[in-house]
N, C-alpha and C positions, 0 to 999 in steps of 0.2 A: 512101249519098250524103248523106242529110240529117244524118248525125252530125257531119260536118265543120263546117258552118255553125253548128250548135247549140253545138259545142265552142268554136269561135272566139268566139261571142257570150258564152259563159260566161267565157272568159278576159278578154275586153274588159270585161265587167261587173265582174269582180274587180279589174282594173287601175284602172277608173274609181273604184271604191269606195275602194281604198287611196290613190289620188291625192287624193281629196276630203278625206280625213283630213289629209293633209299640207298641202293647200291651205288648209283652214279653220284649222288650227293656226298656219300661217305668216301668214295674212292678219290674224289677231287677235293676232299676236306672242306666242302661248303658247310657240311656238318663236321666239326663244330665251329669253324671259323666265322660263319655268318649267323646260322641258326642252330638251335639245339636239337631240333627234330625235323626230319625231311617231311615235305608235304606228301599227300597221298596220290597226287597225279601231276603229270607234266602240263605245263602251260604251253600253248601253241604260239610261237613268236616267229613272224615272217617279215623279212626285210625286202627291199626292192629286188626285182628279178627272181622272186620266189626263193630267196635264200632263207633257210630255216635255222634259227638259233636254238640248238638243243644239245643236251648231254655233253657239254664241254667241247663241241666242235670249234675249230679255229676259224675265225673270220678276220677280216682286216678292218682297221678304223675307217678306211674309205667305204667299205661295204655297209657299215652300220652307222654312217653319219646322219642319216635321216630316220625319223621316228618310225618304228615298226608297227605292223598290225599285230595286236595281241588278242587272242580269242580263248573263250572258255564257256562252259555251260552255266547259265545262271537262271534262277527263278525270278519271275516278276516281283518287284518290291524289295529285292535284296540290294544291298549296297556293298561295294568293295573298295579296297585300297590296293594300288599297284605300285611296287617299288622296283627300281633298278639300281643296284649298288655294286661297287668295286671294292672288295676287301684287300686288294693288293697295292694299295697306294703308300708310297711311290713304287714299291716293288713287293713281290711275294716274299722275298728273303728278309726284307726290312719294312714291314707294313706299319710304319709309325703314324700314318694318317688314316689307318683303317677305320671306317670305310669311306670311300668317296661316293657321294650321292649323285646319281646321274638323272634320276627321274622319279617323281612322286606324284601320283594322281589319287585323290581321295573322293569319297562320296560318289563313286561310279555307279549309276543306276543300271542294274543288270550287268550286261557286258558291253555297254556303250561307253567306251573310254572317252570319246569326244565330248560327252556330256558331263564328265566328272570335273572336279575342281583341281586344277593343276597347281600344286604347291611348289614344285620344283620342275621347271621346264626341261624337256629332254635335251641331253647332249650325248653324242656318241662316245666312243672309246678314245682316250688320249694318253695311252701309256708312254711315259718318257723313254727316250732312246736308251737302249742298253739295260732296260729293266726286265726283259723277258716277257713271258706270257702273264697276262692278268686275267682273272675270272670276272665275268660280268653276270651278275645273278639277278634274275627276275623273280619276285615274290608276290603272290596274290593272297590277300587276306579278306575274309568275309567279315564285314562290320556287323556289330549287333543292331545297327540301325543307322540312320543318317546322323552324323556327328559334327560337333563344332571343333574344328582343328585350329589351334592357336599359332601355328607356324607362319612365319613370314613367307610371302611369295617370292620365288627366286627366278629370274629370267634366264634365257639361254645364252645371255651375254655376261652372266655373273657367276663367280665361283663362291659367292657368299654362302656360308653355312654348308657348303658341300663337303669339305674335308672333315674327318673325325666323326662321321655320322655312324649311328648304330641302328640298323633295321630292327633288330630284336628289342632294343630299348624303346624305339618309337612304337612298336607294336604293343609293348607292355604298358606304355604310358596311356595309350588310347584303348586298352583292353580288347585288342584284336585277336588274341589267342595265337595259335600256330598257323602258319600259312596253309591255305587249302590247295594251292598249286604253285608250281615254280619250274624254272628251267635256267640254263646258263650257257654262255659260250665263252671262248677265250680269244684274246687278241693281243698282239704285240705291235710295237712301233711301225708306222709306215709314213709316207710323205705327207699325209693329211694331218697328222698330229700337230705340227707347228701352226697350221691354220686354226685348229680348234683352240689351242692355247692362246692364240692372238685374239680370238673371238671372246674369250673369257676375261675381258679387261675391266669390267665394272665390278666395284665392290658392293 
């Protein structure tokens, strides 16, 4: 007799969890600014000192300057693509460079990001002074298999090919479908930003 209430509670919990992803992505307009449909689950993103990037929480560029730990459940033999993108370049009010590409790793075996192919090396948030909060969106796509990506590799000292990126267009080109997981945080200018912009000197 106890099994039925427990099962119902589990179903409700799952439904609430998936609805919350949709609600959060919609309330911050990640849908439709970045993707047309919210993923079914949140991606776990943790920066140094246990800072968790989730559901639009505000972090500082200083806090997110180093590559985070990104975690998800994956079956052996699956391959994934991970993207971090800023749709608010140079500002949310005037996003003429939407999106700015911060990180792209492809052909990730299972959930081992370190073993994936880094197409675009990680850089943290660099919102220009006076442009307010920017959204930084993590998207995880399950690939149909190991793929041949034709993109040029971009180092963490280069801004080449970073502006005017479109995560949804990239996913469409490589037939990745809708993202299976995602999350995002927000950040605005702090004193680390000039250092990051100086770092991106190479073309």
